[in-house]
LOZAZA-163158 format. One record per residue (C-alpha): x, y, z. Coordinates in steps of 0.25 Angstrom, whole numbers, padded with zeros to 4 digits, always signed. Layout:
<rs>
XYZ
...
</rs>
This chain:
<rs>
-0186-0079+0012
-0189-0079-0002
-0186-0066-0009
-0194-0061-0021
-0186-0055-0033
-0191-0048-0046
-0181-0051-0057
-0178-0045-0070
-0176-0053-0083
-0167-0048-0094
-0168-0052-0108
-0157-0049-0118
-0161-0034-0120
-0170-0029-0109
-0173-0030-0094
-0187-0035-0091
-0190-0033-0076
-0203-0037-0070
-0212-0028-0061
-0212-0029-0046
-0225-0036-0042
-0236-0028-0037
-0231-0015-0041
-0221-0014-0029
-0217+0000-0026
-0202+0000-0024
-0197+0009-0012
-0187+0018-0018
-0178+0017-0006
-0177+0002-0009
-0175+0003-0024
-0162+0006-0032
-0162+0009-0046
-0151+0003-0055
-0143+0013-0063
-0144+0012-0078
-0130+0006-0079
-0133-0004-0068
-0146-0008-0075
-0138-0010-0088
-0128-0019-0082
-0138-0028-0075
-0145-0029-0089
-0132-0033-0095
-0128-0043-0084
-0142-0050-0085
-0140-0051-0100
-0127-0058-0098
-0127-0073-0099
-0114-0076-0092
-0105-0071-0081
-0104-0056-0080
-0093-0046-0075
-0099-0032-0072
-0088-0021-0070
-0094-0008-0064
-0088+0003-0056
-0088+0003-0041
-0101+0010-0036
-0109+0007-0048
-0119-0002-0041
-0114-0016-0043
-0121-0021-0030
-0135-0017-0035
-0132-0023-0049
-0129-0036-0043
-0141-0036-0034
-0150-0033-0045
-0144-0043-0054
-0146-0054-0043
-0160-0049-0040
-0164-0050-0055
-0158-0063-0058
-0158-0072-0046
-0168-0082-0049
-0167-0080-0064
-0153-0080-0069
-0147-0086-0057
-0152-0093-0044
-0142-0089-0034
-0133-0076-0034
-0121-0074-0025
-0115-0060-0024
-0100-0059-0020
-0093-0047-0015
-0079-0045-0010
-0082-0039+0003
-0093-0040+0014
-0097-0025+0012
-0100-0027-0003
-0107-0040+0000
-0116-0032+0010
-0119-0023-0001
-0127-0034-0008
-0134-0039+0004
-0138-0026+0011
-0146-0020-0001
-0154-0007+0002
-0164-0009-0010
-0175-0019-0014
-0177-0015-0028
-0168-0012-0040
-0174-0003-0051
-0169-0003-0065
-0168+0011-0072
-0178+0013-0084
-0173+0003-0095
-0179-0004-0107
-0187-0016-0104
-0188-0014-0089
-0202-0015-0084
-0201-0013-0069
-0186-0013-0066
-0186-0016-0051
-0179-0028-0046
-0182-0032-0032
-0170-0035-0022
-0177-0042-0010
-0172-0039+0004
-0161-0049+0007
-0159-0052-0007
-0144-0054-0006
-0140-0062+0006
-0126-0061+0012
-0118-0073+0013
-0112-0068+0026
-0125-0066+0033
-0128-0080+0037
-0125-0084+0052
-0125-0099+0049
-0116-0099+0036
-0103-0093+0031
-0104-0084+0019
-0098-0096+0010
-0108-0106+0016
-0120-0097+0014
-0115-0095-0001
-0114-0110-0003
-0128-0112+0003
-0134-0101-0006
-0128-0107-0018
-0134-0121-0015
-0148-0116-0011
-0158-0119-0022
-0161-0107-0032
-0166-0098-0036
-0162-0090-0023
-0170-0078-0019
-0157-0071-0014
-0143-0068-0018
-0131-0071-0008
-0119-0061-0006
-0106-0065-0001
-0091-0060-0002
-0080-0065-0011
-0074-0071+0001
-0086-0080+0003
-0085-0085-0012
-0070-0087-0010
-0073-0097+0002
-0083-0105-0007
-0080-0120-0008
-0082-0124-0022
-0086-0138-0018
-0098-0132-0010
-0103-0123-0021
-0114-0128-0030
-0109-0136-0041
-0119-0129-0051
-0119-0113-0049
-0127-0111-0062
-0138-0101-0059
-0130-0095-0047
-0124-0081-0049
-0111-0075-0042
-0110-0060-0042
-0096-0055-0038
-0094-0041-0034
-0080-0035-0035
-0078-0046-0045
-0063-0043-0048
-0061-0052-0036
-0067-0064-0043
-0054-0067-0050
-0047-0068-0036
-0042-0081-0031
-0053-0089-0024
-0065-0080-0029
-0061-0084-0044
-0062-0098-0040
-0077-0097-0036
-0080-0088-0048
-0074-0099-0057
-0082-0110-0050
-0095-0102-0050
-0094-0100-0065
-0090-0115-0068
-0102-0119-0060
-0111-0111-0069
-0113-0099-0060
-0115-0085-0065
-0105-0074-0062
-0107-0059-0061
-0095-0051-0058
-0096-0036-0053
-0084-0027-0051
-0078-0013-0053
-0064-0019-0056
-0064-0030-0066
-0049-0032-0066
-0039-0037-0055
-0025-0034-0052
-0020-0048-0054
-0025-0048-0068
-0035-0059-0066
-0048-0057-0074
-0060-0053-0067
-0070-0057-0078
-0072-0071-0081
-0070-0076-0095
-0083-0074-0103
-0089-0065-0093
-0098-0053-0097
-0092-0040-0093
-0101-0028-0090
-0094-0015-0087
-0097-0001-0082
-0084+0007-0082
-0081+0017-0071
-0080+0028-0081
-0094+0025-0086
-0099+0025-0072
-0093+0039-0069
-0097+0045-0082
-0112+0041-0080
-0112+0048-0066
-0112+0036-0057
-0099+0039-0051
-0090+0052-0050
-0087+0057-0064
-0073+0061-0060
-0062+0052-0056
-0050+0059-0051
-0037+0051-0048
-0024+0054-0043
-0011+0048-0039
-0003+0055-0028
+0011+0051-0029
+0018+0050-0016
+0033+0050-0013
+0044+0057-0020
+0053+0053-0031
+0064+0044-0026
+0055+0037-0015
+0055+0022-0015
+0041+0017-0017
+0038+0002-0018
+0027-0004-0027
+0020-0008-0015
+0020+0007-0010
+0015+0012-0023
+0003+0003-0023
+0000+0005-0008
+0004-0010-0004
+0015-0004+0004
+0016+0008+0013
+0021+0020+0006
+0034+0026+0010
+0028+0038+0017
+0014+0035+0022
+0013+0049+0028
+0014+0055+0013
+0002+0046+0010
-0006+0051+0022
-0003+0065+0019
-0006+0064+0004
-0020+0057+0007
-0025+0068+0017
-0019+0079+0009
-0026+0074-0004
-0039+0072+0004
-0039+0086+0009
-0035+0093-0004
-0046+0085-0011
-0057+0091-0002
-0058+0079+0008
-0066+0070-0001
-0073+0057+0004
-0061+0048+0002
-0057+0033+0004
-0042+0031+0007
-0037+0018+0004
-0023+0013+0010
-0019-0001+0004
-0015-0012+0012
+0000-0010+0014
+0010-0020+0019
+0012-0018+0033
-0002-0013+0035
-0010+0000+0031
-0018+0002+0044
-0008+0011+0051
-0006+0019+0039
-0021+0021+0037
-0022+0026+0051
-0012+0037+0049
-0020+0041+0036
-0033+0041+0044
-0027+0050+0055
-0022+0060+0044
-0035+0061+0037
-0042+0063+0050
-0033+0074+0054
-0038+0081+0041
-0052+0079+0046
-0056+0067+0038
-0067+0058+0044
-0060+0044+0041
-0067+0030+0040
-0056+0020+0043
-0058+0008+0034
-0046+0000+0039
-0046-0011+0049
-0048-0026+0047
-0057-0029+0058
-0072-0033+0058
-0075-0020+0065
-0066-0012+0056
-0074-0017+0044
-0088-0015+0050
-0084-0001+0055
-0080+0003+0041
-0092-0004+0034
-0102+0003+0044
-0096+0016+0041
-0097+0014+0026
-0112+0010+0027
-0114+0022+0035
-0108+0031+0023
-0117+0024+0012
-0128+0034+0012
-0120+0046+0017
-0118+0059+0009
-0104+0066+0008
-0108+0075+0019
-0114+0064+0028
-0102+0055+0026
-0094+0052+0040
-0081+0050+0033
-0072+0058+0024
-0061+0047+0022
-0061+0032+0022
-0047+0025+0024
-0045+0011+0022
-0037+0000+0016
-0045-0012+0009
-0059-0009+0015
-0060+0004+0006
-0060-0005-0007
-0071-0013-0012
-0085-0012-0006
-0082+0001+0001
-0093+0011-0003
-0091+0025+0003
-0101+0033-0006
-0095+0047-0003
-0081+0043-0007
-0075+0052-0018
-0060+0049-0016
-0051+0037-0014
-0036+0038-0010
-0027+0026-0011
-0013+0024-0006
-0005+0018-0017
-0008+0014-0031
-0016+0001-0030
-0011-0011-0038
-0024-0014-0043
-0034-0007-0052
-0045-0014-0044
-0041-0006-0032
-0041+0007-0039
-0055+0004-0044
-0060+0000-0031
-0054+0013-0024
-0060+0022-0035
-0074+0015-0033
-0074+0021-0019
-0075+0035-0024
-0084+0033-0036
-0098+0034-0030
-0107+0045-0035
-0108+0057-0025
-0120+0064-0020
-0123+0079-0022
-0118+0082-0008
-0104+0078-0011
-0094+0089-0013
-0094+0094-0027
-0079+0092-0030
-0080+0078-0026
-0094+0074-0030
-0091+0069-0044
-0076+0064-0042
-0069+0052-0037
-0055+0053-0034
-0044+0042-0032
-0030+0046-0027
-0018+0036-0025
-0007+0040-0016
+0004+0033-0022
+0019+0032-0017
+0026+0032-0030
+0039+0040-0026
+0036+0050-0037
+0036+0039-0048
+0048+0032-0043
+0040+0020-0038
+0037+0017-0053
+0049+0008-0055
+0046+0000-0042
+0032-0004-0047
+0030-0017-0054
+0024-0017-0068
+0011-0022-0062
+0011-0010-0052
+0014-0001-0063
+0002-0006-0071
-0007-0005-0060
-0003+0009-0057
-0005+0012-0072
-0019+0005-0072
-0023+0014-0060
-0018+0027-0067
-0026+0024-0080
-0038+0019-0073
-0039+0032-0066
-0036+0040-0078
-0047+0033-0086
-0058+0035-0076
-0054+0050-0074
-0058+0052-0089
-0067+0040-0092
-0063+0039-0106
-0066+0024-0107
-0080+0026-0104
-0081+0038-0113
-0077+0029-0125
-0086+0018-0120
-0098+0027-0119
-0096+0031-0134
-0094+0016-0138
-0108+0013-0131
-0114+0024-0139
-0109+0018-0152
-0114+0004-0147
-0128+0011-0145
-0128+0017-0159
-0127+0004-0165
-0133-0006-0155
-0143+0003-0147
-0143+0004-0132
-0139-0008-0123
-0153-0008-0116
-0159-0011-0130
-0149-0020-0136
-0141-0030-0128
-0130-0030-0139
-0128-0015-0136
-0126-0019-0121
-0116-0030-0125
-0108-0021-0134
-0108-0010-0123
-0103-0020-0113
-0092-0025-0122
-0088-0011-0125
-0086-0008-0110
-0076-0020-0109
-0063-0012-0103
-0049-0012-0109
-0040-0019-0100
-0036-0009-0089
-0021-0012-0090
-0021-0011-0105
-0029+0002-0104
-0019+0008-0094
-0007+0004-0101
-0013+0010-0114
-0017+0023-0107
-0003+0024-0101
+0005+0023-0114
-0005+0033-0121
-0003+0043-0110
+0012+0041-0111
+0012+0042-0126
+0004+0055-0125
+0013+0061-0115
+0025+0058-0123
+0019+0064-0136
+0015+0077-0128
+0029+0077-0123
+0035+0077-0137
+0026+0089-0140
+0017+0082-0149
+0002+0081-0149
-0003+0068-0143
-0013+0063-0154
-0021+0051-0152
-0014+0043-0162
+0000+0047-0158
-0002+0044-0143
-0009+0030-0147
+0002+0026-0157
+0014+0030-0147
+0007+0022-0136
+0004+0010-0145
+0019+0010-0149
+0023+0011-0135
+0014-0001-0130
+0013-0011-0141
+0009-0021-0131
-0005-0015-0128
-0016-0017-0138
-0019-0007-0149
-0034-0008-0146
-0032-0003-0132
-0024+0009-0137
-0035+0012-0146
-0046+0011-0136
-0039+0019-0125
-0034+0030-0135
-0049+0032-0140
-0054+0033-0125
-0043+0043-0122
-0047+0052-0134
-0062+0050-0131
-0059+0054-0116
-0054+0068-0121
-0064+0080-0118
-0061+0086-0132
-0066+0086-0146
-0058+0074-0150
-0063+0066-0137
-0078+0069-0141
-0075+0065-0156
-0068+0052-0151
-0080+0048-0143
-0090+0050-0154
-0080+0043-0163
-0080+0031-0154
-0095+0030-0154
-0096+0031-0169
-0085+0021-0172
-0091+0010-0162
-0105+0012-0168
-0099+0011-0182
-0092-0002-0180
-0103-0008-0172
-0112-0006-0184
-0102-0015-0192
-0099-0026-0181
-0106-0026-0167
-0093-0030-0159
-0091-0019-0150
-0076-0022-0146
-0072-0022-0160
-0080-0010-0163
-0073-0002-0152
-0059-0006-0156
-0062-0002-0171
-0068+0011-0166
-0056+0015-0157
-0047+0013-0168
-0056+0022-0177
-0057+0033-0167
-0042+0032-0164
-0039+0034-0179
-0049+0045-0180
-0044+0053-0169
-0029+0050-0171
-0025+0065-0171
-0033+0069-0158
-0025+0074-0147
-0023+0068-0133
-0017+0080-0128
-0028+0082-0117
-0031+0067-0115
-0037+0067-0101
-0035+0052-0100
-0020+0052-0104
-0018+0064-0095
-0024+0056-0083
-0016+0044-0086
-0003+0052-0087
-0007+0059-0074
-0010+0046-0066
+0003+0039-0071
+0012+0051-0069
+0007+0052-0055
+0010+0038-0051
+0024+0038-0059
+0029+0051-0055
+0028+0057-0069
+0034+0044-0076
+0023+0040-0085
+0032+0037-0096
+0041+0028-0088
+0029+0021-0082
+0023+0018-0096
+0037+0013-0101
+0038+0004-0089
+0024-0002-0092
+0028-0003-0107
+0041-0010-0103
+0033-0020-0095
+0023-0023-0106
+0021-0038-0108
+0028-0043-0121
+0020-0046-0133
+0013-0059-0133
+0009-0069-0144
-0001-0080-0145
+0010-0090-0148
+0018-0086-0135
+0005-0087-0127
+0003-0101-0132
+0017-0105-0129
+0015-0101-0115
+0001-0109-0115
+0007-0121-0120
+0018-0121-0110
+0008-0120-0099
-0001-0131-0104
+0012-0140-0105
+0016-0137-0091
+0002-0137-0084
-0007-0145-0094
-0016-0133-0094
-0018-0122-0104
-0017-0108-0097
-0029-0100-0093
-0030-0085-0091
-0029-0087-0076
-0017-0097-0077
-0007-0086-0071
+0007-0084-0076
+0013-0089-0089
+0024-0098-0083
+0033-0097-0096
+0031-0081-0096
+0034-0074-0083
+0025-0062-0082
+0014-0067-0091
+0001-0072-0086
-0010-0079-0094
-0021-0069-0090
-0012-0058-0096
-0010-0066-0109
-0025-0068-0110
-0027-0053-0108
-0017-0051-0119
-0024-0060-0129
-0037-0054-0125
-0034-0039-0126
-0023-0040-0137
-0011-0036-0128
+0004-0039-0130
+0002-0040-0145
-0009-0050-0145
-0022-0048-0154
-0032-0048-0143
-0046-0055-0142
-0041-0068-0138
-0038-0075-0125
-0029-0086-0119
-0041-0096-0120
-0044-0092-0134
-0029-0093-0138
-0027-0107-0132
-0041-0111-0138
-0036-0107-0152
-0022-0111-0152
-0022-0123-0143
-0036-0128-0144
-0039-0126-0129
-0053-0125-0124
-0056-0110-0122
-0067-0109-0111
-0070-0094-0116
-0074-0099-0130
-0080-0113-0129
-0088-0119-0140
-0103-0120-0140
-0110-0132-0134
-0123-0139-0138
-0133-0147-0129
-0131-0159-0137
-0116-0160-0135
-0118-0158-0120
-0128-0169-0119
-0118-0178-0127
-0107-0175-0116
-0117-0178-0105
-0122-0191-0111
-0108-0196-0112
-0105-0192-0098
-0117-0199-0093
-0113-0212-0100
-0099-0211-0095
-0102-0207-0080
-0116-0212-0078
-0121-0198-0074
-0124-0185-0081
-0114-0174-0081
-0115-0162-0071
-0109-0149-0071
-0097-0153-0063
-0095-0166-0071
-0082-0161-0076
-0076-0162-0090
-0084-0168-0101
-0076-0180-0106
-0081-0178-0121
-0078-0164-0122
-0064-0159-0119
-0064-0146-0110
-0078-0147-0108
-0084-0148-0094
-0098-0150-0089
-0097-0138-0080
-0094-0130-0093
-0105-0136-0100
-0115-0132-0088
-0109-0118-0088
-0112-0116-0103
-0126-0121-0101
-0129-0112-0089
-0122-0100-0093
-0126-0100-0108
-0112-0102-0115
-0107-0110-0126
-0120-0109-0134
-0130-0112-0123
-0141-0103-0117
-0139-0100-0102
-0147-0107-0092
-0145-0122-0094
-0135-0131-0087
-0130-0145-0089
-0140-0151-0079
-0152-0144-0086
-0147-0149-0099
-0146-0164-0095
-0159-0162-0088
-0166-0157-0101
-0159-0167-0110
-0156-0179-0102
-0166-0179-0091
-0155-0178-0080
-0160-0173-0066
-0156-0159-0064
-0154-0155-0049
-0156-0141-0053
-0170-0143-0059
-0177-0154-0051
-0192-0157-0052
-0201-0152-0041
-0204-0161-0029
-0216-0162-0021
-0219-0166-0006
-0227-0178-0011
-0215-0183-0019
-0205-0182-0008
-0215-0189+0002
-0216-0201-0008
-0201-0202-0008
-0201-0201+0007
-0212-0212+0009
-0204-0221+0000
-0191-0218+0008
-0198-0221+0021
-0204-0235+0015
-0189-0238+0010
-0181-0234+0023
-0191-0233+0034
-0187-0219+0037
-0191-0206+0031
-0181-0198+0023
-0173-0186+0027
-0165-0176+0020
-0153-0186+0022
-0159-0198+0016
-0152-0197+0002
-0158-0200-0012
-0172-0203-0014
-0173-0217-0019
-0185-0215-0028
-0181-0201-0034
-0168-0202-0041
-0160-0189-0039
-0168-0185-0027
-0163-0184-0012
-0169-0182+0001
-0159-0171+0004
-0164-0163-0009
-0178-0165-0006
-0176-0159+0008
-0169-0148+0002
-0180-0145-0008
-0190-0145+0003
-0182-0136+0012
-0176-0126+0002
-0186-0126-0009
-0185-0131-0023
-0191-0142-0032
-0205-0136-0029
-0204-0134-0014
-0204-0121-0007
-0194-0125+0004
-0195-0124+0019
-0198-0139+0021
-0190-0151+0022
-0191-0166+0021
-0193-0168+0036
-0204-0158+0036
-0211-0164+0024
-0210-0178+0030
-0215-0172+0044
-0227-0165+0037
-0231-0176+0027
-0227-0189+0034
-0226-0186+0049
-0211-0189+0050
-0206-0181+0062
-0197-0170+0058
-0187-0168+0069
-0186-0153+0065
-0200-0152+0070
-0198-0159+0083
-0196-0149+0095
-0183-0147+0102
-0179-0142+0116
-0167-0136+0121
-0167-0147+0132
-0167-0158+0121
-0155-0151+0114
-0147-0150+0127
-0150-0165+0130
-0144-0169+0116
-0132-0159+0119
-0130-0166+0133
-0129-0179+0126
-0119-0174+0116
-0111-0168+0127
-0111-0181+0134
-0107-0189+0122
-0096-0180+0116
-0092-0171+0128
-0095-0159+0120
-0108-0150+0118
-0114-0151+0104
-0112-0140+0094
-0119-0137+0081
-0109-0146+0073
-0111-0158+0082
-0120-0165+0072
-0131-0175+0075
-0137-0176+0089
-0136-0191+0094
-0148-0198+0097
-0157-0189+0089
-0164-0191+0075
-0155-0182+0067
-0154-0170+0076
-0141-0162+0076
-0134-0151+0083
-0134-0142+0072
-0150-0143+0071
-0150-0140+0086
-0142-0128+0085
-0151-0123+0073
-0164-0126+0080
-0159-0118+0093
-0154-0107+0084
-0166-0105+0074
-0177-0111+0082
-0187-0122+0079
-0191-0136+0085
-0197-0128+0097
-0184-0120+0099
-0185-0105+0098
-0171-0103+0092
-0161-0092+0095
-0151-0102+0102
-0141-0112+0098
-0135-0125+0102
-0123-0118+0108
-0131-0108+0116
-0140-0118+0121
-0129-0126+0127
-0122-0114+0132
-0135-0110+0140
-0139-0124+0145
-0126-0131+0146
-0116-0120+0148
-0108-0123+0135
-0099-0112+0130
-0106-0106+0118
-0096-0100+0109
-0106-0092+0101
-0111-0085+0114
-0099-0082+0122
-0099-0071+0133
-0093-0058+0130
-0079-0055+0134
-0072-0042+0137
-0058-0037+0136
-0057-0035+0151
-0060-0050+0153
-0050-0054+0142
-0039-0046+0148
-0042-0052+0162
-0040-0066+0156
-0028-0061+0148
-0022-0055+0161
-0024-0068+0168
-0017-0076+0157
-0005-0067+0157
-0004-0068+0172
-0004-0083+0170
+0005-0085+0158
+0013-0072+0157
+0008-0068+0143
-0004-0063+0137
-0014-0073+0130
-0016-0075+0115
-0027-0081+0107
-0020-0094+0108
-0018-0094+0123
-0030-0104+0125
-0041-0105+0135
-0043-0094+0146
-0042-0100+0159
-0050-0089+0166
-0062-0091+0156
-0066-0105+0153
-0069-0107+0139
-0062-0095+0134
-0050-0095+0126
-0040-0084+0121
-0043-0087+0107
-0058-0085+0109
-0055-0072+0116
-0047-0068+0104
-0058-0072+0094
-0068-0064+0102
-0059-0051+0102
-0056-0052+0088
-0069-0057+0082
-0078-0047+0090
-0085-0058+0099
-0090-0059+0113
-0091-0043+0114
-0079-0039+0107
-0079-0030+0094
-0068-0038+0087
-0054-0036+0081
-0047-0037+0094
-0037-0047+0098
-0031-0052+0112
-0018-0046+0108
-0024-0032+0105
-0032-0033+0118
-0020-0035+0126
-0012-0025+0118
-0023-0014+0121
-0026-0018+0136
-0013-0024+0141
-0002-0018+0132
+0002-0032+0127
+0010-0031+0114
+0002-0036+0102
+0011-0041+0091
+0000-0039+0081
-0001-0024+0083
+0014-0020+0086
+0017-0005+0085
+0024+0000+0072
+0039+0000+0071
+0048+0010+0064
+0062+0008+0058
+0066+0019+0067
+0061+0012+0080
+0068-0001+0076
+0081+0006+0073
+0080+0012+0087
+0079-0001+0093
+0090-0007+0085
+0099+0005+0089
+0096+0002+0104
+0099-0013+0102
+0112-0009+0095
+0116+0000+0107
+0113-0011+0117
+0118-0023+0109
+0129-0018+0100
+0122-0025+0088
+0110-0022+0079
+0097-0030+0082
+0093-0042+0074
+0079-0049+0072
+0083-0059+0083
+0088-0049+0093
+0075-0051+0102
+0067-0040+0109
+0070-0026+0107
+0074-0019+0120
+0065-0007+0123
+0054-0012+0114
+0045-0021+0122
+0040-0033+0113
+0048-0029+0101
+0058-0039+0095
+0069-0037+0084
+0062-0049+0077
+0049-0042+0077
+0055-0029+0072
+0062-0038+0061
+0048-0044+0057
+0042-0030+0056
+0053-0025+0047
+0052-0037+0038
+0037-0039+0037
+0032-0024+0036
+0025-0024+0050
+0023-0014+0061
+0024-0002+0051
+0037-0007+0045
+0039-0008+0030
+0044-0022+0029
+0054-0029+0021
+0065-0025+0031
+0073-0031+0043
+0079-0027+0055
+0093-0029+0049
+0090-0021+0036
+0084-0010+0044
+0096-0008+0053
+0105-0009+0040
+0097+0001+0032
+0096+0011+0042
+0112+0011+0043
+0113+0004+0057
+0125-0003+0053
+0133+0002+0064
+0130+0006+0079
+0122+0019+0080
</rs>
């Protein structure tokens, strides 16, 4: 089906949108209107020539923005569009759209701002019954463009792509990645790199443009468009008040591991966590809350069950989001879908409790609070958790919770005594979280950015009127590195607290100078920016004056030199000097930072700051970096890149951190450089981030030399260019197609050689006609005595043409043909050549061929059995297809297997009879009577049921086949119905129970048990070796890391009881 789209075209300044034909009246229920910031972002993306990263808060409408961009640009800027999401429920958000038109708000240059999004505009890769997601993705990318639909898939489907099966040329094909912080992960990053190298376009969308492993999310040279959470809150698209709290669990002196601090291990006292959660929930007025329990070593499900029972005892209606089965997932997603349009009063749940499923893609609109066990080790996790509570609330919501989002961490920290147990990385993550929460409670970063934008508008006008203003605003929004910001805020808060403790007034100048003296490794520019933001965030006269001063100073400097980042740095320095005597006594930002850090450290903020200060990386010099780079080159023959991992000659150093220090001016370096730039300047290494311009004449000279040397013209994948060290034909093609290195975008190597050297371009072939094809066919018949088919190879009288390509164009459309025909159909209609696909078939004929196949091979044919002997090109796959879809006088609705089952009694695995638990138990009882033990999946055939095997029965139980609901095993069935011990679901053990068995063993035998002491008397099925494994490997409710001998020794059983 061909879908009609109505596109917009964007110039450098304004959006120009055509009117819908015929004055179509858009139904309001099928129309959604973009918010102003969404329209602005779409405009900025369309104005960008290269790859783009969009950072936006969760709940800001990224899905509709992606769909709108694709609807506007599919068939214009790109011919194919793939949308990848991390999870199935997010993928379904793109394929199940509840609108048909997207309206732009009133904006300059918009004539009729409605974009049509046809029904089934985005197809789901997983919705094909014939192809897997990966195969369907490849088929989509290989079909001729432009396509009339986009294709949505999961990140997992992208990860499974075979690079060899992808088109070698992806120019004109766009890849949209939602939750793009995953794009740097192993596997997905390889596909992203491949997509870029083969000329494709990349569009990243994420709420968290940073990763816990320090891998960069943005690609080099990628345009970054940012909307901050604080901005989103300030404009009323999210709750305006963010409250956060760290509930410190435990008492001073408690032993707390780093894993317990972050929630990776069970806390010392789970009951304390449970009590803290339900007490806080009731004290806060029973808000709609998501509770996240992290995946813990030894399992979290049992602990979650205890928590759910406790909440239910307080009257909470709990949605259990745990469970790994298909039915568990379906139950949860169905419940969420039901909640989508319910108000606070109509919602059927009060609390959602989960482990991983309550993270990305979980949208419960009425949620206003999130509780988390442990302090997450990644800021990504914190942002994702916070996003669950950031949806705007309707007027029916209780007033005290309507405009508020609350995030609470229940952290086992032993009253601060856990601090020395934390690694420096854990400590930095804890600080990052504290400062992130403090920043968004006040929103001082957005307060200053708003004034900077006003200063830009004073000089350059509005971004809608002047693209230079839009570019300046985007550049101004580039965030300070979050780890640098956090360490600066900590040392400023510590300096302020020390000054107040000495009885002095904490003036802006004194606080900044003391902090800069304490952390000379941090960039001065970061201190200036954060200090000005802190002052501007104060709700007093100094704060108001500082905000106005930021606007004034930015505008003054932009008048002189239109470079926004330079103007900002100079403006911050000027404001800092002007307000050097302003007091920070009532700084909301530093108060919040101090409260958060004191909460997690038990009041030891100064010790915490000193610990990070002591761990600060030592100063760097360009000479030292070059020494390490020379050593790596000598050892590996390659110069280091940002992603080259650790520096072998410097333990603890990584090339990504060195690149960050060069770029941001950390550790004594000036800033504004990069690893690639340094190696280019000092070692003459080619820097792909700053390549010289190219000209058409130079490329053609290289191409002529290649043709003379190789006998063929170069292609995109022809590798290195012999005459230009470091250049490749792939890079040349990318520059031509993406508009880099001095070229306008939209060309390619093939197009250039076609225009300048007359080389055949398979992407731009001339139209064909039926008469031309028939002339070639007549010549083929004269030369060979046969008519051609799609497998007849090259066409002798048409260099470059093949019969396969001709058939493809007739069938799929292209080169002047509408599609829907074929070479066989054309020869049948115009030359009377019999087309076997038009010849009628009967079931009796198919069965006759099947009988012959069985007689020859001893087996009934399958779909994969290939050609049918003694026929003119018929094959079993074609028989199955015709039986299934209909045609050739057959009605369809059958299959090869079904026909053979009905007419020849062959067992059809696709249509097996239903089973029942009772029948399986009868077979199992018979098996046990025969063999003395219960059957397993590996027990082979079932004698009482010809054709059945225990493996097939297990598969039916577990996969939900043959009448079963799924997620059941033979072992679980026998456990429930016959009381058989299931080693996969053994009851929990306690140290007290193990010690009681050990005492009994000692009394009987005069010695303590060992792991090889065999079965445990009085505990059927238990063995001392099983107990040893549980103690060692944190199974059956035990902590792990222990042993039977250690337990007996630690609990003072060195002598008879």
